[in-house]
N, C-alpha and C positions, 0 to 999 in steps of 0.2 A: 504493500500500500504506500502511495506517495506520502511524503511528510507534509505536503501542502494540500489544501482544499480550495477549489475554485468553482464558483457558480457556473462559469462558462463550460465546465466539463459535464454539467448535469443536463439531462433531457427534460426533466420535470422538476418544477419548484413548487412546493406546497406550503401552505400556511395554516396554522391555527388562527382563530380570530381574537378571542378575548385575551387581553394582556399580551398579545403578540402583534398582530397587525393593528389592533385597537389598543392604545394605551388609555388607561383610566386615570382620573385624578384620584389617587389612592386614598388620600385623607377623607375626601367627600364620600367615595363609595364605601370605604370601610365603616364609616359612621352609619351610613344608610343600611348596610347589610347587618351590622350589629343590631340596629334598632328594629329591622325587619324580623330577625329571629327572636329578640328579647320581647318585643311587643306581643308576639304570638304566645310565648310562654306565660306572660302575665295575663293576657286577655282570655286565652283558651285553656290554659293548664293550671291557673291559680297560683303562679309563682309570685314572689314578693316584687312589688313595684320598684323596689330599690335597684333591681337589675337594670332599670332604665337610666339610673343616675351615674354618669361617668364623668370623671374629671379628665382634663387633657393628659395628665401624667399617667392615668390608667392605661393609655394606649401603648406605653412602652412594653407592655406584656405581649402585645400582638406581634407575633414573630413567625416567619415561615419556617417549616421544617420540623416543627414540634410534633410529638406523638402523644396522644391522650390515651392513658391506660384506663380502659373503661371499667376494669374490675375494682380499682381502688381510688380512682379520681386523681392519680398522679399524672403530671405532664412532664415529659422528658425530652432532653436534647441529646442526641446520640453521636458518638464518635464513629469513625469509619469502621472500627472493629466491633461495633455494637455495645461498647461500654457507655455508661451514663455519664455525660459530662456535667450536666446540670439538671435539676429536677425541682418541681414545686408540688405541693399538695394543695389543690385549688390554685390560688394565686400566690401562696406563701412559699418562699424558698425553703428547700431542704438543705441543711448543712452537709458538709462532706461526711461527717459522722453518721448523720441520718440516712444519707444515700447508701453508705456502706452497710448500715444496719438493715436497710430495706433490700438492697441488691447484692449483698455479699462483698467480700474484700476485693473481688475482681470487678465489681460494679456491672455485672452482666445483666442486660435486659433480656428476659427469657423468650420473648417473641421475635427476637431479631432475625433469626434465620428465615422465618416465614415471611417477614416483611422484606428482607434484603434480597431474596431470590425471586420473588414474584410480584411484589408491590400490591398483592391482592388485598381487598378489604376483609375485615375480620369482625366478629362479634366481640373480640377482646381488646381491640385498640383501633384508633383512627389516626391516620397520618395527614397532617395539614400541609399540603404542598402547593396550594394555589390561592390567589387573593379572593376568589369567589366565596370560599367557605372559611377563610382564615379568621375573620372576626369571631367565628364559632369557637376558636380555641380560647379566646378571652372570655366568651360567654360560658364555656364549660368550667373554666376556673372560677368564675363568679358564682355559678350554680353550686359547685362543690363547697365554696365558702358559705353559701346560704344554707346548704344542708347541714354543714357542721355547726353553724350558729343555732339552727333549730334543734340540734341534737339527733338528727336523723342519720341512719346508716348510709354510707356512700357505697353504692354498687352500680351496676350497669343499667339499672332501671331509668335513671335520668336521661340516658342516651336515647331512649325511645321517644322522649319528648323533643329532644334536639333534632332527631331525624324528621319528626312530624313538622317542626318549624321550618326546616330546610325545604321539605316537600311542599308545604303551604305556599312558600314564596317563589319557588323555582320550578314547580311542575309544568309540564308542557302546555297546559291550558291556562296557566296563570296570566300570561301576557294578554291573551284574547279576552279573558274574563275580568281583567283589572283586579285580580285577587292579590291579597297580601299587600306589602308596603313597597317592595323593591321595584317591580315593573311599572306601577303607576307613577312612581317618582321619576324614573328614567324617562318615561314617555313625556311627562310634564315639562322636564327641563334637561334635555340631553347634554347641553353645553356645560352644565354644572358638573357632570360626571365623566364625560368622554373628551379625549383630546383628538381633534381632527388630525388626519395624516398630513404631513407637510407636502408641498409641491414636489420636493425631491423624492419622497417615497412614491408618489403617484407616477412621476417620470420614470423612476427605477422599475416599477412594475410594468409600465408600457414598454420600456427598453428591452425587458426580458421577452415580452411577447414579440417585439420586432425582431429579436435575435432568434426567433423560432422556438423559444421554450414553451412548454405546456404549463400553464399555471392552474393550480387547484387550491381550493379552500375547504378545509375539513374542520368543522366545529361541532361541539356537542350542544351548542345553543340551538333552540328551535328556529324554524325559518322566519317567523314573524319578528322575533327579536334580532336575528341576524340582519334582516332587511333594514330595520330601524338603525342599527349601528352602522352598517356599510353606507347607507344613504348619507348619514351624518359625517362619517370620517373620510369617505372616498368620493362621495357625490352620487347623484341619481343614476349615472351610467356605470356603476360599479360592476354590473354583471358582464359588461364587455371585457373586463380585465381577466376574467377567469374562464377556462375551458370547462372545468367541472366544479360545481359547488355542492358540498355535502353537509347538510344540517342534521341536527339530532343524531349525530354520529355515534353517540354513546361510547366514546373512547373510555378506557382502553380496549373494550370488547370489539370495537371496529377492527383492531389489528389481530386480536388473539382468537376470535371465534370463527368457526367454519361458516361458509355461505348459508347452509341450511338453517343455522341458528340465528342468523342476522341478515336476511336478504335486503337488498335495496328496495326502496318504495318510491313511487312518483308522488308528487304533491298536486292537489287541486285546491286553489285558494288557501294555501297553508295547512291543508288537512291531508294527512297521509292516506293513500289508497290502502285498503286492507290486504289486497293481494300483493305478495312480494314478487319481485322480478327474478326470473331464472338466471339472468345475466345482465351486464351493462353493454349495450351495443352502440351508444353514441354519447357525445358530450352533453352536458345539461345540468340541471339542478335536481338533486335527489335527496332522499332522507334515509337515515339509518345506514345499513350496508356493511360491507366487509372488505378487508384488504385484498383477498384473492381475486374477487370480481373486478375491483378497481385496477389491479395489476394487469389483468387481461385487457381491459379497455386501454390502458396506457400503452401496452404493446402495440395495439392496433393504431392508436393515434400517432405514435412516434415512428412506427414501422421498424422498431428494434426489438430483438428477442428478449433483451434484459435492459429496459430503460433505467438510466441512473437517476435516482430521485433524491433531492435534498428537501428536508422538511423543517420548518421553523415552529417552535412551540415553547410554552413557558412551564409546562407541568412535566415533571419527571415521570409521574405515575401514568398520566393519560397520553402524553405526547412522545417524549424522548425515549424512555425505556421500551415501550411496545413498538414504536416505529423502527428502532434500531434492532431489537431482538427478533421480531416477527417479520417486519418488512425488509430488513437489511438495508434501510435507507440511511443516507447521511443525515445527521440531525444538528441543527443549530439551536442551542438553548438560549432563550431570553431570560437573563438574570438581572432584574432591576437592582438587586442588592449590590451589584458592582458599583453603582453610582453612589452608594452610601459609603464606599471605601476608596475614595481617591480617584475613581475613574470619572473624567469630566463628563457633564451632561452634554447631550447633543445640542446643537444650535437651536433646533426646533423646540426642545424641552425648555430651554432657557427663555425663548420668546413666548412660549405658552404660559410660563410662570409669570412673565411680566405683564401678560394680558389678563391675568386673573383679576377677580374683583378687588377694588381698593380695600385697604386694611379695615376701614370702619364698617364695611359691609360683610366682612368675612366671618364675623361672629367670634364668640369667646374662645373657641378651640384654637384658632390660629393665633390670636393675641397671646395666649398663655403657652404656646409652644407644643401643640400636639405633635408627637413624633410620627413621621411617615412609617407605615409598616415595612418599607424596604430599607429603612435606616438601621444602623447598629443599635442594639438594645442595651440599656444599662443592666437589665435583669438577665438577659439571655446571651449578651455578648455578640460576637460576629457570626454571620451565617456560614462562614467558610472555615474558620480555624478557632480553636478554643484551648484553654489551659486545662490540662488534666491534673488534678491534685490527688496525691495519695493520702491515706489515713494519717492523721497527725499534722497534715498540711505542710510538712517540711520538704516535700519533693514535688516539683512542678515540671511538666513538659508540654510542649505544643502538640496538639493533634488536629488532623483534618476532621471536620465534621463529616457525618455520614452523607449529608446532602452534597457537600463539596466533592467527596470521593465519587459519588454517583455521577456528578457532572463530568469529572475526568474520565470515568469508566464508559459511560454510555453516549455522551454527545461528541460530535466531531469538533465543535468549537462553541464558545459562549460569548454573547454580546449583551449589553444592557438594553438595547432596543434596536429595531430595524433601522431607525433613523441614523444610527451610528455607522452603518455601512452603505446607505442609499446613494451617497455621492461617489462611491468608489467604482472603478471600471469592473465589468462583469468578470474579467479574467484576472482580477486581483487574487494573489495567492496568499491565503491565510494559513499560518502554521496550525496544525491540528493537535489535539490532545494525543499523547502517546505514553505508554508505560515506560518507554526508553528515554523519555525526555524529562527535564525538570517540570514540576507541577505548575509552574508559571506559564508554560507554553500551551496555547490553545484559547487564551482569553484575548479578545480584541475590544477596544484599542490597547488595553494593558491589563495586567492582573490586578485584583483587589489588593489593597495595602497589606491585609493580614497574611495573604498567601505569599506575597513578596517577602515579608518579614520572616516568615517561617522558613522559606527557602534560603534566605541569607544566613539564618541561624544554623541551618543544617550543613551549609557548605563550608 
């Protein structure tokens, strides 16, 4: 395999939508998502109203890559070998001694092998790896705090209510029916939550089409929500940019299931036809589906027996791991956390920020410094690297987090946003992640501070 990766070598270029092609205003959407879930628990499940009261500092807890242990209400941050780097019970930190008492002297999290080898969901834990459900990690912590305060036992029962809250706000009919809090809010004021794509990204997408690339969009969002977003971020003619659009793709199952389990369906007025398609025979807009049937269509469109595909996505569980493992695609992981660690923001992100509402209109959270969920957390540290402390606290050494290790293992390269590479020529050669190279190689435009620092200390 070449040590460099170039889009010009690919026949097909695919994109996830949410938090990949579409960047959200994370502070606004995180507050909205938290409120959507918490309001459901209070109004429909009888939880304390106090769940709705958050201070700006509370948001420091909201951090990607955490795992909620549903059996005991602990929330853990894992190292690449599955040891527990940090943990809380509810939102309260566990000391090194408490972690050792709970997880043993080696600090081993017992479900690690199951999570690490398949990323499958479980009744025993939940891995928070995307911004759509991330505020749920904070809500889980607050719910456990509330149960402890009431003197209730903490077990996985509370999780059933969390799942109901997610379903209430995100199920496929919620957009059409204006159900829940999330979709009605986005419909009412998309500009508050969505960042339009820059002209450079639109030009970049068109230049790929002109160069003969096949462009595909694969999103687990339903078609009506996808249309609202793409209209807003790309313009009314967005469908012309893509040869194939797949909505309600139900990733990662899209990649891992056989065609009989998940056939493609056509859409009529955003409603899926009940009869599944036996195969895909032409470009267009489809719902659900599976990788093998898409692969056959791409062979037909490109005229190549094994078309080379690059896929951009932000979720390790839904995008990068399955596309790499099952599809054997090149994957570019969008990692906004890079911007929180010394990687400069793109020009578009800077101009978007300068166009945001003036300070007096932004409300109390902005004034008092609500942390963005992509920034380094005081409570959880860095997304990429953390200090591992032994019992007694006298020995410390730097370890890659499990999330960081997965980026190096499963993705071809990592970028903070598509904006960061949109102005580069298509034949630009990006160094790819490789086990034979330092762990700093594979990030563009540069590695995060913590990864650089760890590499310097090891060399």
